MIDREN-541111 format. One line per field, with one value per atom (N, C-alpha, C): residue in one letter; residue number from 1; z, x, y. Coordinates in steps of 0.1 Angstrom, whole numbers. Each point is the difference from the previous one (the first is absolute). Example, Ala and Ser with C-alpha at 12.3 -4.5 7.8 and 13.67 -1.06 7.14 Angstrom:
residues 2
type: c(A | A | A | S | S | S)
seq: c(1 | 1 | 1 | 2 | 2 | 2)
pz: c(78 | 0 | 0 | -7 | 0 | 8)
px: c(132 | -9 | 9 | -4 | 9 | -8)
py: c(-57 | 12 | 12 | 11 | 11 | 11)
//
This chain:
residues 191
type: c(M | M | M | W | W | W | L | L | L | L | L | L | D | D | D | V | V | V | D | D | D | G | G | G | V | V | V | I | I | I | N | N | N | V | V | V | S | S | S | R | R | R | P | P | P | G | G | G | W | W | W | G | G | G | A | A | A | A | A | A | P | P | P | R | R | R | S | S | S | G | G | G | Y | Y | Y | A | A | A | S | S | S | S | S | S | A | A | A | G | G | G | Q | Q | Q | E | E | E | Y | Y | Y | R | R | R | M | M | M | R | R | R | W | W | W | A | A | A | P | P | P | A | A | A | L | L | L | I | I | I | D | D | D | R | R | R | I | I | I | H | H | H | T | T | T | L | L | L | H | H | H | H | H | H | A | A | A | G | G | G | T | T | T | V | V | V | E | E | E | I | I | I | R | R | R | W | W | W | C | C | C | S | S | S | T | T | T | W | W | W | C | C | C | P | P | P | D | D | D | A | A | A | D | D | D | Q | Q | Q | V | V | V | E | E | E | Q | Q | Q | L | L | L | L | L | L | A | A | A | L | L | L | P | P | P | R | R | R | L | L | L | E | E | E | R | R | R | A | A | A | W | W | W | S | S | S | D | D | D | H | H | H | L | L | L | T | T | T | N | N | N | T | T | T | A | A | A | A | A | A | T | T | T | A | A | A | A | A | A | K | K | K | L | L | L | A | A | A | A | A | A | A | A | A | R | R | R | Q | Q | Q | V | V | V | L | L | L | T | T | T | Q | Q | Q | G | G | G | R | R | R | R | R | R | L | L | L | I | I | I | W | W | W | T | T | T | N | N | N | D | D | D | V | V | V | E | E | E | V | V | V | P | P | P | T | T | T | C | C | C | G | G | G | V | V | V | V | V | V | H | H | H | D | D | D | E | E | E | K | K | K | S | S | S | G | G | G | R | R | R | A | A | A | L | L | L | L | L | L | I | I | I | A | A | A | P | P | P | S | S | S | P | P | P | R | R | R | R | R | R | G | G | G | L | L | L | Q | Q | Q | P | P | P | D | D | D | H | H | H | M | M | M | D | D | D | A | A | A | I | I | I | E | E | E | A | A | A | F | F | F | I | I | I | S | S | S | A | A | A | S | S | S | A | A | A | T | T | T | E | E | E | N | N | N | V | V | V | S | S | S | A | A | A | T | T | T | A | A | A | D | D | D | D | D | D | T | T | T | S | S | S | A | A | A | D | D | D | D | D | D | M | M | M | A | A | A | A | A | A | P | P | P | R | R | R | Y | Y | Y | R | R | R | G | G | G | Y | Y | Y | E | E | E | R | R | R | S | S | S | A | A | A | T | T | T | E | E | E | Q | Q | Q | A | A | A | R | R | R)
seq: c(1 | 1 | 1 | 2 | 2 | 2 | 3 | 3 | 3 | 4 | 4 | 4 | 5 | 5 | 5 | 6 | 6 | 6 | 7 | 7 | 7 | 8 | 8 | 8 | 9 | 9 | 9 | 10 | 10 | 10 | 11 | 11 | 11 | 12 | 12 | 12 | 13 | 13 | 13 | 14 | 14 | 14 | 15 | 15 | 15 | 16 | 16 | 16 | 17 | 17 | 17 | 18 | 18 | 18 | 19 | 19 | 19 | 20 | 20 | 20 | 21 | 21 | 21 | 22 | 22 | 22 | 23 | 23 | 23 | 24 | 24 | 24 | 25 | 25 | 25 | 26 | 26 | 26 | 27 | 27 | 27 | 28 | 28 | 28 | 29 | 29 | 29 | 30 | 30 | 30 | 31 | 31 | 31 | 32 | 32 | 32 | 33 | 33 | 33 | 34 | 34 | 34 | 35 | 35 | 35 | 36 | 36 | 36 | 37 | 37 | 37 | 38 | 38 | 38 | 39 | 39 | 39 | 40 | 40 | 40 | 41 | 41 | 41 | 42 | 42 | 42 | 43 | 43 | 43 | 44 | 44 | 44 | 45 | 45 | 45 | 46 | 46 | 46 | 47 | 47 | 47 | 48 | 48 | 48 | 49 | 49 | 49 | 50 | 50 | 50 | 51 | 51 | 51 | 52 | 52 | 52 | 53 | 53 | 53 | 54 | 54 | 54 | 55 | 55 | 55 | 56 | 56 | 56 | 57 | 57 | 57 | 58 | 58 | 58 | 59 | 59 | 59 | 60 | 60 | 60 | 61 | 61 | 61 | 62 | 62 | 62 | 63 | 63 | 63 | 64 | 64 | 64 | 65 | 65 | 65 | 66 | 66 | 66 | 67 | 67 | 67 | 68 | 68 | 68 | 69 | 69 | 69 | 70 | 70 | 70 | 71 | 71 | 71 | 72 | 72 | 72 | 73 | 73 | 73 | 74 | 74 | 74 | 75 | 75 | 75 | 76 | 76 | 76 | 77 | 77 | 77 | 78 | 78 | 78 | 79 | 79 | 79 | 80 | 80 | 80 | 81 | 81 | 81 | 82 | 82 | 82 | 83 | 83 | 83 | 84 | 84 | 84 | 85 | 85 | 85 | 86 | 86 | 86 | 87 | 87 | 87 | 88 | 88 | 88 | 89 | 89 | 89 | 90 | 90 | 90 | 91 | 91 | 91 | 92 | 92 | 92 | 93 | 93 | 93 | 94 | 94 | 94 | 95 | 95 | 95 | 96 | 96 | 96 | 97 | 97 | 97 | 98 | 98 | 98 | 99 | 99 | 99 | 100 | 100 | 100 | 101 | 101 | 101 | 102 | 102 | 102 | 103 | 103 | 103 | 104 | 104 | 104 | 105 | 105 | 105 | 106 | 106 | 106 | 107 | 107 | 107 | 108 | 108 | 108 | 109 | 109 | 109 | 110 | 110 | 110 | 111 | 111 | 111 | 112 | 112 | 112 | 113 | 113 | 113 | 114 | 114 | 114 | 115 | 115 | 115 | 116 | 116 | 116 | 117 | 117 | 117 | 118 | 118 | 118 | 119 | 119 | 119 | 120 | 120 | 120 | 121 | 121 | 121 | 122 | 122 | 122 | 123 | 123 | 123 | 124 | 124 | 124 | 125 | 125 | 125 | 126 | 126 | 126 | 127 | 127 | 127 | 128 | 128 | 128 | 129 | 129 | 129 | 130 | 130 | 130 | 131 | 131 | 131 | 132 | 132 | 132 | 133 | 133 | 133 | 134 | 134 | 134 | 135 | 135 | 135 | 136 | 136 | 136 | 137 | 137 | 137 | 138 | 138 | 138 | 139 | 139 | 139 | 140 | 140 | 140 | 141 | 141 | 141 | 142 | 142 | 142 | 143 | 143 | 143 | 144 | 144 | 144 | 145 | 145 | 145 | 146 | 146 | 146 | 147 | 147 | 147 | 148 | 148 | 148 | 149 | 149 | 149 | 150 | 150 | 150 | 151 | 151 | 151 | 152 | 152 | 152 | 153 | 153 | 153 | 154 | 154 | 154 | 155 | 155 | 155 | 156 | 156 | 156 | 157 | 157 | 157 | 158 | 158 | 158 | 159 | 159 | 159 | 160 | 160 | 160 | 161 | 161 | 161 | 162 | 162 | 162 | 163 | 163 | 163 | 164 | 164 | 164 | 165 | 165 | 165 | 166 | 166 | 166 | 167 | 167 | 167 | 168 | 168 | 168 | 169 | 169 | 169 | 170 | 170 | 170 | 171 | 171 | 171 | 172 | 172 | 172 | 173 | 173 | 173 | 174 | 174 | 174 | 175 | 175 | 175 | 176 | 176 | 176 | 177 | 177 | 177 | 178 | 178 | 178 | 179 | 179 | 179 | 180 | 180 | 180 | 181 | 181 | 181 | 182 | 182 | 182 | 183 | 183 | 183 | 184 | 184 | 184 | 185 | 185 | 185 | 186 | 186 | 186 | 187 | 187 | 187 | 188 | 188 | 188 | 189 | 189 | 189 | 190 | 190 | 190 | 191 | 191 | 191)
pz: c(-86 | -10 | -4 | 0 | -1 | -19 | -4 | -18 | 4 | -6 | -1 | -7 | -7 | -10 | -3 | -4 | -2 | -3 | -15 | -2 | 9 | 10 | 7 | 14 | -2 | 16 | 8 | -9 | 5 | -8 | -12 | -10 | 3 | 10 | -5 | -3 | -1 | 1 | 13 | 8 | 19 | 7 | 7 | 4 | 17 | 2 | 11 | 12 | 10 | 14 | 5 | -1 | 8 | 4 | -14 | -4 | -19 | -1 | -13 | -12 | -10 | -6 | -10 | -3 | -10 | -11 | -15 | -11 | -7 | -10 | -11 | -12 | -12 | -7 | -3 | -8 | -3 | -15 | -7 | -10 | -6 | -5 | -4 | -16 | -5 | -16 | -4 | 1 | -6 | 2 | 9 | 3 | 19 | -3 | 15 | 11 | 8 | 8 | 11 | 3 | 16 | 14 | 7 | 8 | 15 | 7 | 16 | 9 | 11 | 12 | 13 | 10 | 13 | 4 | 10 | 4 | 6 | 12 | 13 | -6 | -8 | -9 | 0 | -6 | -12 | 15 | 9 | 10 | 12 | -1 | 2 | -5 | -17 | -6 | -4 | 5 | 1 | 11 | 14 | 9 | 5 | -10 | 0 | -5 | -15 | -4 | 8 | 2 | 11 | 12 | 4 | 7 | -2 | -5 | -5 | 0 | 1 | 4 | -10 | -8 | -17 | -9 | -8 | -13 | -11 | -3 | -10 | -9 | -18 | -7 | -10 | -8 | -8 | -11 | 0 | -6 | -11 | -7 | -8 | -13 | -6 | -16 | -1 | 10 | 4 | -4 | 4 | 4 | -8 | -15 | -8 | 7 | 2 | 2 | 13 | 12 | 13 | 6 | -5 | 3 | 0 | -10 | 6 | 9 | 3 | 14 | 10 | -5 | 17 | 3 | -12 | 1 | 4 | -6 | 4 | 14 | 9 | 8 | 14 | -6 | 8 | 7 | -7 | 4 | -9 | 17 | -8 | -14 | -7 | -7 | 6 | -7 | 0 | -9 | 2 | -10 | -8 | -15 | -10 | 3 | -4 | -5 | -13 | -13 | -10 | -4 | -10 | -2 | -18 | -5 | -17 | 6 | -13 | -4 | -2 | 9 | -6 | -2 | -3 | -6 | 10 | 1 | 20 | 0 | -8 | 1 | 1 | -6 | 0 | 14 | 8 | 12 | 6 | 0 | 8 | 3 | -6 | -2 | 5 | -1 | 3 | 22 | 0 | 14 | 10 | -7 | 4 | 4 | -5 | -8 | 15 | -3 | 15 | 12 | 0 | 13 | 1 | -10 | 3 | 0 | -4 | 0 | 15 | 3 | 17 | 15 | -9 | 13 | -8 | -10 | -3 | 4 | 0 | 13 | 11 | 6 | 15 | 7 | -6 | 7 | 1 | 12 | 1 | -10 | -3 | -7 | 5 | -4 | -2 | -8 | -10 | -14 | 4 | -3 | 0 | -17 | -2 | -13 | -7 | -3 | 4 | -15 | -8 | -8 | -1 | -1 | -5 | 15 | 15 | 12 | -5 | -1 | -3 | 15 | -1 | 11 | -3 | -4 | -7 | -9 | -3 | -3 | 4 | -8 | 7 | 12 | -1 | 5 | 16 | -4 | 12 | 5 | -4 | 9 | 5 | -2 | 7 | 7 | 0 | 11 | 17 | 3 | 11 | 13 | 2 | 8 | -5 | -13 | -2 | -6 | -2 | -12 | 4 | -2 | 4 | -14 | -8 | -9 | 6 | -8 | 2 | -13 | -2 | -19 | 14 | 5 | -3 | -12 | 8 | -7 | -13 | -18 | -5 | -1 | 7 | 2 | 16 | 10 | 12 | 0 | -4 | 5 | 13 | 1 | 15 | 9 | 10 | 12 | 13 | 9 | 14 | 2 | -2 | 7 | -4 | -16 | -8 | 1 | 7 | 3 | 14 | 9 | 14 | -4 | -7 | -6 | -4 | -14 | -2 | 11 | 6 | 9 | 12 | 9 | 6 | -7 | -14 | -2 | -3 | -5 | -2 | 16 | 10 | 12 | 5 | -6 | 6 | -9 | -13 | -5 | 7 | 2 | 11 | 14 | 3 | 13 | -6 | -7 | -6 | -2 | -11 | -2 | 13 | 13 | 7 | 6 | 2 | 6 | -3 | -19 | -7 | -1 | -2 | 2 | 18 | 8 | 16 | -2 | -7 | 0 | -8 | -12 | -11 | 7 | 13 | 6 | 4 | -1 | 3 | 17 | 4 | 16 | -5 | -12 | -1 | -3 | -10 | -2 | 11 | 7 | 14 | 13 | -7 | 9 | -9 | -12 | -10 | 8 | 5 | 2 | -8 | 4 | -6 | 10 | -10 | 4 | -7 | 10 | -10 | -7 | 2 | -4 | -17 | -1 | -13 | -2 | -4 | 3 | -5 | 8 | -12 | -5 | -11 | -11 | 4 | -10 | 8 | -3 | -10 | 3 | 15 | -1 | 15 | 11 | 3 | 12 | -1 | -13 | 2 | 2 | 4 | 4 | 13)
px: c(339 | -6 | -12 | -12 | -9 | -4 | -5 | -6 | -17 | 2 | -11 | -10 | -13 | -9 | -5 | -8 | -9 | -16 | 1 | -14 | -9 | -5 | -8 | 10 | 5 | 9 | 1 | -4 | 2 | -14 | -1 | -8 | -13 | -7 | -14 | -10 | -15 | -10 | -10 | 7 | -6 | 9 | 12 | 6 | -4 | -9 | -4 | 8 | 5 | 8 | -7 | -14 | -5 | -2 | 5 | 0 | -5 | -1 | -8 | 12 | 5 | 7 | 6 | 11 | 2 | 5 | -3 | 3 | 6 | 7 | 3 | 8 | 7 | 5 | 12 | 8 | 12 | 0 | 13 | 3 | 11 | -3 | 8 | 0 | 12 | 2 | -11 | 0 | -8 | -15 | -3 | -15 | -8 | -8 | -3 | -11 | 7 | -7 | -10 | -11 | -4 | 6 | 4 | 5 | -7 | -3 | -7 | 6 | 4 | 6 | -4 | 0 | 4 | 9 | 0 | 7 | 9 | -8 | 5 | 14 | -1 | 8 | 11 | -1 | 13 | 7 | -6 | 1 | 15 | -8 | 9 | 11 | -4 | 14 | 8 | -4 | 12 | 6 | -8 | 10 | 13 | -8 | 10 | 12 | 0 | 13 | 6 | -5 | 7 | 5 | -5 | 12 | 12 | 0 | 9 | 2 | -11 | -4 | 3 | -8 | 1 | 7 | -1 | 6 | -12 | -11 | -13 | 5 | 0 | -1 | -15 | -1 | -10 | 0 | -9 | -3 | -12 | 3 | -16 | 2 | -9 | 3 | 0 | -7 | 8 | 9 | 12 | 13 | 8 | -6 | 10 | -4 | -12 | -12 | -1 | 6 | -5 | 4 | 3 | 7 | -17 | -11 | -12 | -7 | -2 | -3 | 5 | 19 | 2 | -4 | -6 | -1 | -16 | -9 | -10 | -6 | 5 | 1 | 12 | 7 | 5 | 10 | 6 | 14 | 13 | 11 | 10 | 6 | 10 | 4 | 0 | 0 | 3 | 5 | 11 | 7 | -9 | 7 | -11 | 3 | -6 | 0 | 9 | -4 | 0 | -3 | 4 | -3 | -5 | -2 | -3 | -20 | -4 | -18 | 0 | -10 | 3 | -14 | -7 | -7 | -5 | -21 | 5 | 7 | -1 | 9 | 18 | 5 | 11 | 3 | -10 | 0 | -5 | -6 | -1 | 15 | 6 | 9 | 14 | 1 | 3 | 2 | -12 | -3 | 7 | -6 | 5 | 18 | 3 | 18 | -1 | -3 | 2 | 4 | -12 | -4 | 11 | 2 | 10 | 13 | 4 | 15 | -1 | -4 | -6 | 8 | -12 | 4 | 17 | 1 | 17 | 15 | -13 | 15 | 3 | -7 | -4 | -5 | -11 | -4 | -17 | -6 | -11 | -12 | -13 | -7 | -15 | -4 | -14 | -4 | -10 | -3 | -19 | -4 | -16 | -3 | -11 | -4 | -14 | -9 | -11 | 0 | 7 | -1 | 13 | 9 | 13 | 4 | -3 | 10 | -5 | 13 | -7 | -7 | -6 | -2 | 6 | 12 | 5 | 9 | 11 | 15 | 12 | 4 | 16 | 2 | -5 | -2 | -12 | -8 | -12 | 9 | 4 | 5 | 16 | 8 | 7 | 3 | -8 | -9 | 10 | -7 | 2 | 4 | -7 | 6 | 7 | 5 | 4 | -4 | -21 | -1 | -19 | -4 | -14 | -5 | -10 | -5 | -15 | -2 | -14 | -9 | -9 | -12 | -13 | -2 | -10 | -16 | -9 | -13 | 5 | 0 | 2 | -14 | -13 | -8 | 4 | 14 | -5 | 18 | 7 | 16 | 6 | 9 | 9 | -12 | 0 | -13 | 8 | -2 | 9 | 4 | -11 | 12 | 8 | 2 | 16 | 6 | -6 | 14 | 6 | -8 | 0 | 17 | -10 | 12 | 17 | -8 | 14 | 10 | -7 | 14 | 0 | -4 | 3 | 12 | 2 | 2 | 14 | 0 | 14 | 5 | -10 | 6 | 4 | -7 | 10 | 17 | 0 | 13 | 7 | 1 | 8 | 7 | -8 | 2 | 8 | -2 | 10 | 10 | -3 | 20 | 7 | -6 | 5 | 11 | -11 | 4 | 8 | 2 | 8 | 10 | -1 | 20 | 6 | -8 | 1 | 6 | 1 | -5 | 16 | 1 | 13 | 8 | 4 | 11 | 10 | 12 | 8 | 4 | 8 | 8 | 12 | 6 | 13 | -5 | -16 | -1 | -8 | -5 | -3 | 12 | 10 | 10 | 9 | -4 | 12 | -2 | 13 | -1 | -4 | -12 | -8 | 0 | 1 | 2 | -10 | -6 | -8 | -8 | -9 | -13 | 11 | 14 | -2 | 14 | -2 | 14 | 14 | 10 | 11 | 5 | 8 | 4 | 15 | 1 | 15 | 11 | -2 | 15 | -1 | -9 | -8 | 8 | -5 | 0 | 20 | 8 | 8 | 9 | -3 | 9 | -1)
py: c(-306 | 3 | -3 | 15 | -2 | 1 | -9 | 2 | 4 | 13 | 11 | -7 | -4 | 8 | 6 | 8 | 10 | -5 | -1 | -6 | -14 | 6 | -15 | 5 | 11 | -5 | 15 | 8 | 14 | 3 | 4 | 3 | -10 | -2 | -6 | 7 | -4 | 2 | 0 | -4 | -1 | 0 | 12 | -2 | 4 | 0 | 0 | 8 | -10 | 9 | 12 | -4 | 10 | 19 | -3 | 16 | -2 | 15 | 2 | -1 | -11 | 7 | 7 | 3 | 9 | -4 | 12 | -6 | 8 | -5 | 11 | -9 | 8 | -7 | 3 | -11 | -8 | -3 | 4 | -3 | -12 | -8 | -2 | -13 | 2 | -2 | 10 | 12 | 11 | -3 | -11 | -2 | 9 | 6 | 9 | -15 | -6 | -11 | 4 | 1 | 4 | -8 | 6 | -11 | 9 | -14 | 2 | -5 | 8 | -9 | 5 | -5 | 1 | 6 | 11 | 13 | -5 | -6 | -9 | -12 | -6 | -13 | 9 | 13 | 7 | 1 | 7 | 6 | -15 | -7 | -13 | -3 | -4 | -2 | 15 | 6 | 19 | -8 | 1 | 0 | -14 | -9 | -12 | 1 | 7 | 5 | 12 | 10 | 5 | -2 | -10 | -9 | -4 | -11 | -1 | -13 | -11 | -10 | -10 | 1 | -3 | 4 | -3 | 7 | -3 | 9 | -5 | 7 | -13 | 3 | -3 | 8 | -5 | -8 | -10 | -12 | -2 | 12 | -1 | 3 | 2 | 1 | 17 | 4 | 16 | 6 | -8 | 1 | 11 | 1 | 10 | 12 | 2 | 10 | 6 | -6 | -2 | 15 | 10 | 12 | 13 | -10 | 5 | -6 | -13 | -3 | 2 | 3 | 6 | 15 | 10 | 9 | 1 | -7 | 3 | -10 | -6 | -4 | 11 | 2 | 13 | -8 | -12 | -17 | 9 | -4 | 6 | -9 | -1 | -6 | -11 | -16 | -8 | -10 | -7 | -5 | -10 | -2 | -10 | -15 | -7 | -13 | -6 | 15 | -4 | 16 | 0 | 17 | -1 | -12 | 3 | -5 | 8 | -6 | -16 | -11 | -10 | -3 | -12 | -4 | -10 | 4 | -12 | -13 | -11 | -8 | 1 | 9 | 5 | 2 | 10 | 6 | -13 | -9 | -12 | -5 | -4 | -6 | 3 | 16 | 13 | -2 | 4 | -5 | -9 | -6 | -22 | 2 | 4 | 4 | 8 | 13 | 7 | -10 | -4 | -6 | -9 | -3 | -12 | 2 | 8 | 9 | 8 | 2 | 2 | -10 | -13 | -11 | -5 | 2 | -10 | 15 | 12 | 5 | 1 | -10 | -5 | 14 | 4 | 11 | -10 | 12 | -7 | 17 | -14 | 8 | 1 | 13 | 4 | -4 | -4 | 3 | 1 | 11 | 6 | 3 | -13 | 5 | -11 | 5 | -2 | -18 | -2 | -8 | -9 | 5 | -8 | -7 | 1 | -4 | -16 | -8 | -13 | -4 | -13 | -12 | -9 | -6 | -10 | 2 | -5 | 4 | 4 | 1 | 6 | 11 | 11 | 11 | -6 | -2 | -7 | -11 | -6 | -17 | 6 | 6 | 6 | 8 | 10 | 4 | 1 | -12 | -3 | 13 | 6 | 12 | 11 | 0 | 7 | 14 | -9 | 9 | 3 | 9 | 1 | 8 | -7 | 3 | 0 | 12 | 3 | 0 | -3 | 2 | 6 | 12 | 8 | -1 | -1 | 6 | 8 | -5 | 12 | 11 | -2 | 12 | 5 | -4 | 7 | 6 | -9 | 5 | -4 | 5 | -5 | 9 | -9 | 10 | -3 | 8 | -2 | -10 | -12 | -15 | -1 | -1 | -4 | 10 | 15 | 6 | -2 | -5 | -1 | -17 | -6 | -14 | 6 | 8 | 4 | 8 | 6 | 11 | -12 | -14 | -9 | -5 | -4 | -7 | 7 | 14 | 8 | 1 | 2 | 1 | -15 | -13 | -12 | 1 | 6 | 3 | 6 | 13 | 5 | -7 | -6 | -7 | -15 | -8 | -5 | 2 | 13 | 5 | 5 | 5 | 4 | -11 | -10 | -12 | -7 | -3 | -6 | 11 | 14 | 6 | -2 | -4 | -3 | -8 | -14 | -13 | -1 | 6 | -1 | 9 | 5 | 12 | -12 | -4 | -11 | 8 | -10 | 7 | 9 | -2 | 6 | 14 | 6 | 9 | 7 | -6 | 8 | 6 | -9 | 2 | 10 | 7 | 8 | 11 | 15 | 10 | 10 | 3 | 11 | 17 | 10 | 10 | 7 | 11 | 12 | -10 | -13 | 0 | -6 | -6 | -9 | -7 | -10 | -6 | 4 | 1 | 4 | -11 | 10 | -8 | -8 | -8 | -9 | 5 | 18 | 11 | 5 | 3 | 6 | -5 | -13 | -9 | -7 | 4 | 1 | 8 | 10 | 15 | -5)
//
């Protein structure tokens, strides 16, 4: 699960990436905001989403208006960590709660946020290989090396899941008769 923030992560003043940034406007709570982003970053997010190897979830004060961000950046609809407009203080607590929930569910966590990613405490201390926490510069946002780290973390997760699945397969499971790509039910086996 990748918890993705908007401001200071995607929407930044100096995105870099070796090409001219794009800009446009999105509205939240009736107010219009100028957004500025690196097209190459959006391409990489889009690619990861469509590969299906990571679930990307908005974890941002933009959550209730994420459709505005998705439309502007030409991103597909992503899940939201919450749906209500929250104050900055409440959003900080909601972001931490969302990260804790991912870890509590036994899932691996990628959390990109310029401010709220913890440097100590429960989420930071419990991560032990299960979490990748990235706090980019709020002026520059996610950079190519951050995306390389995210892709490597996702790749390592996929490898571990394949290994865990293979290790969890018992000898009885491996010996069970299989037909046409599926296991026969007890009723089918009794016939």
